[in-house]
Phi, psi and omega in degrees: 000132181302147186301323184292344180269354179237027180299147178300154178298166184293169185301326181295316180296319178295317181298319178300316179297319180290323177296322178298317178293320181299320178303315180292332186269328187240337181277149182291147172290158004284140179277136179296323181207138174249112182213101173247007176289322176301323176297317179298317180293319183292326178048057179287174176293161185300336182265025185301330180287350176269358177299143179304325182279005174251009179305122188302317183281312185295330184256011188301316184286323175295319178297317178297322178296319182298314181286327179293317181293322178296318180293319180299313179295318181297318177298320178296317180297316179298316179301314182292322177298321179291342177265005175104357177293137185235009178230132180234124183245121179247114181265115186079060191290328182056227179259040176303139184234020181305313183299321182282326184276330187236059183299333181295335175263316185300326180290346176268357184237165161248116185259130179247113178261116182254127178199179181299145185305313181296319179295320179294319179296319178296315182295318178303315179299315182290324178297323179288316182297326183269002174090359179285323180070186180240092179293162183299333182276004174245125179240120177268121187242103180282131181198154174256115185298334182284357182266018173079234190277356184298331181297325178293319179297318181291326177296316180298320180291341178274359176108007178292132181264106184288351179268359179242143180293162182214162167253131183238146181222142175217108181236138178066031185239317193299330183292340180269353184257153172294158179297327176296319179292323177297316181294322177299317178296316178299316180298318180294317179294323179293340179276355174299152186298159182305137182102359178272157182225138174242132171242120185225129176273156176210156176261127175279162174301161188303327183292346177268356182269139178308140187302323182288349181257353189294322180297320178293321179296318178294322178294321178297320179296319178295320178295320179296319179294319180296330180277358180086010178233068186292153170285126184238343184228129177230145182222135170286159178305317180297318179297318181294319177297318179296319179296320180295319177296316179299325180291338176119008178289144182279321180230138179226147182214139174259128175245114185272170174298326177296322177297317179293322178298318179294322184285319192244346187237005182298137176084359179289146180257356182265001178077004181292128179202154186287157181287145175282356184278002177219136182228171181242141162254130170240122186227144182232142181275000000 
């Protein structure tokens, strides 16, 4: 396979994997999520913890958000699997490691990981190299989200059963997409059969971000732009709920950073809590 088709995932996906590992390595227990498999796949240099974007204090809230959103989605998937749902769709999978970390649940599901073609080819290669392999219940689906409905067609060709409900997740993706692409994704997810659930993160406009976090959010936006992956879409909670209703979802819910803090960080003495710069939409068909 040509090298350009197996390029490593973008910096944001790698950073998320490293933050998940950093949480397990430096934050006090109880850990919200323990995931060092992403670190194994990423295989960074030995000094990765000295990277500026791994600074323990400066990145604490972003790191907390990353593990909180992963745990929230994972809890939702486990809940849905226990209710009989057998399909899990991850839109913008990055270095997601649910299948490798939770085989007792993953073997009861068929998981479809959708991401950019080069990133998918790289991940497939790394899963094979690290001995995890690609089990039959994991389907890697290469697609470009900005091309509209093609992602759904490719999902169907990978074996997704449109007549059965599914749980779908999209985290850390919407800010990189145009609003039209986000709406297209919402409409397609809303067309899943009754009983399906979507959990999607979104970035609110700066005025919705806690004042002490705004400088970091602006710095993150500048960094993303410099890396060639600018933040282009922001939604207030009300706007996101309205878009989900317009897309056709029957039930919609906003889950805030404060909600995640109450659920996963209550009683901590180290002050670790998720960033207000990311929120959740949970929508049901």
